[in-house]
C-alpha positions in Angstrom: 48.1 53.1 97.0 48.4 56.7 97.1 45.8 59.3 99.5 43.8 61.2 97.5 42.9 64.8 98.8 40.1 65.1 96.8 37.9 65.7 100.0 39.7 69.1 100.4 40.2 70.5 97.4 38.1 73.2 97.8 39.7 74.2 101.2 43.1 73.0 100.3 44.8 76.8 99.5 42.8 78.0 102.4 44.3 75.6 105.0 48.4 74.7 103.3 48.8 77.9 101.1 52.2 79.6 101.9 51.8 83.5 102.7 52.1 85.5 99.7 56.1 86.6 100.2 56.9 83.2 101.2 55.4 81.6 98.0 57.6 84.6 96.0 60.6 83.4 98.5 60.0 79.5 97.0 59.8 80.3 93.3 63.0 82.9 93.5 64.7 80.2 94.7 63.7 77.4 92.6 64.2 79.4 89.4 67.3 80.3 91.0 68.7 77.1 91.9 68.0 75.4 88.5 69.0 78.8 86.7 65.6 78.4 84.6 65.8 79.6 81.1 62.1 80.1 78.4 62.8 76.3 77.7 63.3 74.9 80.7 60.6 71.9 81.3 59.4 71.7 85.1 57.5 68.6 86.1 55.9 68.1 89.4 54.9 64.6 90.9 51.4 65.4 93.1 51.1 69.0 91.6 47.8 69.4 93.0 46.0 72.9 93.3 49.0 74.8 92.2 51.1 75.7 95.4 54.5 75.4 93.9 53.3 75.4 90.3 51.4 78.3 89.9 54.0 81.2 90.6 56.2 79.5 88.5 53.7 78.9 85.3 52.4 82.6 86.0 56.4 83.8 85.2 55.7 82.3 81.9 57.9 78.8 82.4 56.8 75.2 81.0 54.9 73.0 83.8 53.9 70.2 83.7 52.0 68.2 86.6 50.5 65.0 87.5 48.0 64.3 90.3 45.4 61.3 91.3 42.9 64.0 92.5 40.3 65.2 89.5 39.1 67.7 92.1 42.8 69.1 93.0 43.4 69.4 89.6 40.0 71.1 88.3 41.0 73.6 91.3 43.8 74.4 89.4 42.7 74.9 86.5 39.9 77.1 87.6 42.8 79.5 88.7 44.5 79.6 85.3 40.9 80.4 83.2 41.4 83.4 81.2 45.2 83.4 81.5 47.8 82.3 78.8 49.9 79.5 80.5 52.5 76.7 79.6 51.0 74.4 82.2 50.0 70.5 81.4 48.0 68.7 84.1 47.4 64.9 83.8 45.4 62.8 86.4 47.8 59.5 86.3 49.6 57.7 89.3 52.8 58.7 90.6 54.2 55.4 89.9 53.9 54.9 86.0 54.2 58.3 84.6 52.5 59.1 80.7 55.9 60.4 79.6 58.7 59.4 77.5 62.3 58.5 79.1 64.8 61.7 79.7 61.7 64.5 78.9 62.1 67.3 81.6 65.0 69.4 82.8 63.7 69.8 85.9 61.6 67.4 88.3 60.0 68.3 91.9 58.2 66.9 94.9 56.8 68.8 97.5 55.4 66.6 100.9 54.2 64.1 98.6 56.0 60.7 99.4 54.7 60.1 102.7 51.6 59.8 101.0 52.3 57.3 98.4 52.9 53.4 99.6 54.9 52.4 96.5 57.2 55.7 97.1 60.2 54.0 95.7 58.8 53.4 92.7 57.7 57.1 92.1 61.0 57.9 93.2 62.5 55.9 90.5 59.7 57.2 87.7 60.9 60.9 88.5 64.7 59.6 88.1 63.7 58.2 84.3 61.8 60.9 83.1 64.6 63.2 83.8 67.3 64.5 81.7 70.7 63.3 81.8 72.1 66.2 83.9 68.8 67.1 85.4 68.3 68.8 88.7 66.1 67.5 90.8 64.3 69.5 94.2 62.6 67.6 96.5 61.2 68.9 99.7 58.9 67.5 103.0 56.9 70.6 103.1 57.1 73.3 105.3 58.5 72.7 109.3 59.3 74.5 112.3 62.9 75.5 112.1 63.3 74.8 115.7 61.7 72.0 117.8 58.1 73.2 119.1 57.4 70.6 122.2 54.5 72.2 122.9 53.0 71.5 119.1 54.7 68.0 118.6 53.0 66.8 122.2 49.9 68.2 121.2 50.0 65.8 117.5 51.6 63.0 119.4 48.3 62.8 121.9 46.1 62.9 119.1 47.9 59.9 117.6 47.9 58.0 121.0 44.5 58.6 121.6 43.7 57.4 118.2 45.3 54.3 118.6 43.7 54.1 122.2 40.4 53.6 120.4 42.2 51.1 117.8 42.5 53.4 114.9 46.3 54.0 114.6 47.5 57.1 112.3 48.2 55.2 108.5 51.5 54.5 107.7 51.7 55.5 103.3 54.4 56.0 102.7 58.1 57.7 103.2 59.9 59.5 105.9 62.2 62.7 104.7 65.2 60.4 105.8 64.1 57.7 103.9 63.8 59.4 100.8 67.3 61.1 101.2 69.0 58.2 101.9 67.8 56.2 98.9 69.1 59.3 96.9 72.4 59.4 98.2 73.1 55.4 97.4 71.8 56.1 93.9 74.9 58.6 93.5 73.4 61.9 93.9 75.0 65.1 95.2 72.2 66.6 98.1 72.5 70.4 99.0 70.0 71.8 101.6 68.5 75.3 100.7 66.2 77.0 103.1 64.0 78.5 100.6 61.7 80.7 102.7 61.4 81.5 106.7 58.4 83.3 108.4 56.3 83.4 111.9 53.7 81.3 111.7 50.8 82.3 114.2 48.9 79.4 115.9 46.9 78.4 119.0 46.0 75.5 120.9 42.3 76.5 119.8 43.1 77.0 116.2 44.9 73.6 115.5 42.0 71.8 117.5 39.7 73.2 115.1 42.0 72.6 112.3 41.2 68.7 113.7 37.8 68.5 114.0 37.1 69.9 110.7 39.4 67.4 109.1 41.7 69.7 107.4 44.4 67.1 107.6 44.3 63.6 106.5 45.2 62.5 110.2 41.6 61.1 111.1 40.3 60.6 107.6 40.2 56.7 108.2 38.0 57.3 111.9 34.2 56.5 111.5 32.3 59.5 112.7 31.4 58.2 115.9 35.1 57.5 116.6 36.2 60.9 115.2 33.7 62.9 117.8 35.2 60.6 121.0 38.6 61.2 120.1 37.9 65.3 119.4 36.3 65.1 122.7 39.3 63.5 124.4 41.6 65.7 122.5 39.8 68.9 123.8 40.0 68.0 127.8 43.8 66.5 127.6 44.4 69.9 125.5 42.7 71.9 128.1 44.5 70.3 131.0 47.6 70.0 129.3 48.0 73.7 128.3 45.9 75.5 130.7 43.6 77.1 127.9 42.6 76.8 124.0 44.6 80.1 123.8 47.8 78.5 124.6 50.2 80.1 121.9 51.2 77.5 119.5 53.2 80.2 117.3 56.6 79.8 115.9 59.3 80.2 112.5 58.6 77.9 110.2 61.3 77.1 107.0 60.7 75.6 103.4 63.7 73.5 102.7 64.7 72.3 99.3 67.0 69.3 99.3 69.1 70.4 95.6 69.7 66.1 93.7 72.1 66.5 90.9 74.4 63.9 89.5 71.5 61.8 89.8 69.5 60.9 86.4 
């Protein structure tokens, strides 16, 4: 089982897109880490709307991506209308890739394995299609560089409230350390690189609105009546905990990339 983002394809970029300067920094880092040439063939599992892929494609590189969401892929193709490119997108399951062995020079996954129940098989498929000597870039997404306890308390309270209503947050796939552990067990060498950092502006009210609008998958499994109660409970708790919905949760965020070598 994998989680499809069809329901948020039209707002995905607005709610999860990277700042322009951050996107440039991430793209430059990827190209530098992989010593990319015009012949380099990139591949991404969970390409989505092209948050990572599009800037690389726009620089002329060959790129192939799969996703289970037709709407996310359609949004990516819409962005490329009228533009010459070397991007191929395929609607496919990450656990059964429709590509030959030893086909790609570089493989990427960004914030995707937590959404795939059989993530071990998805990882094995990436290893299969990656050339011997190829590079795999793994990222669990953007995170706060330092612990943001206030934001952590908010997210934890949301999960606690859902659990109180007997609708705990489902766990589908892997946490970051589980993926890295398997890569180490398989003999890969890992190097962690900070690709970008930026100041993220956020308030309690904005975070509450984020969940109220069902931007995040965290509440997608809730029935409407339970969802309404959960959000109201969360709002009441937030006012008590923080004193105001204008309470500042801002902090410095980073994009970490784990460079995986000697694996395929």
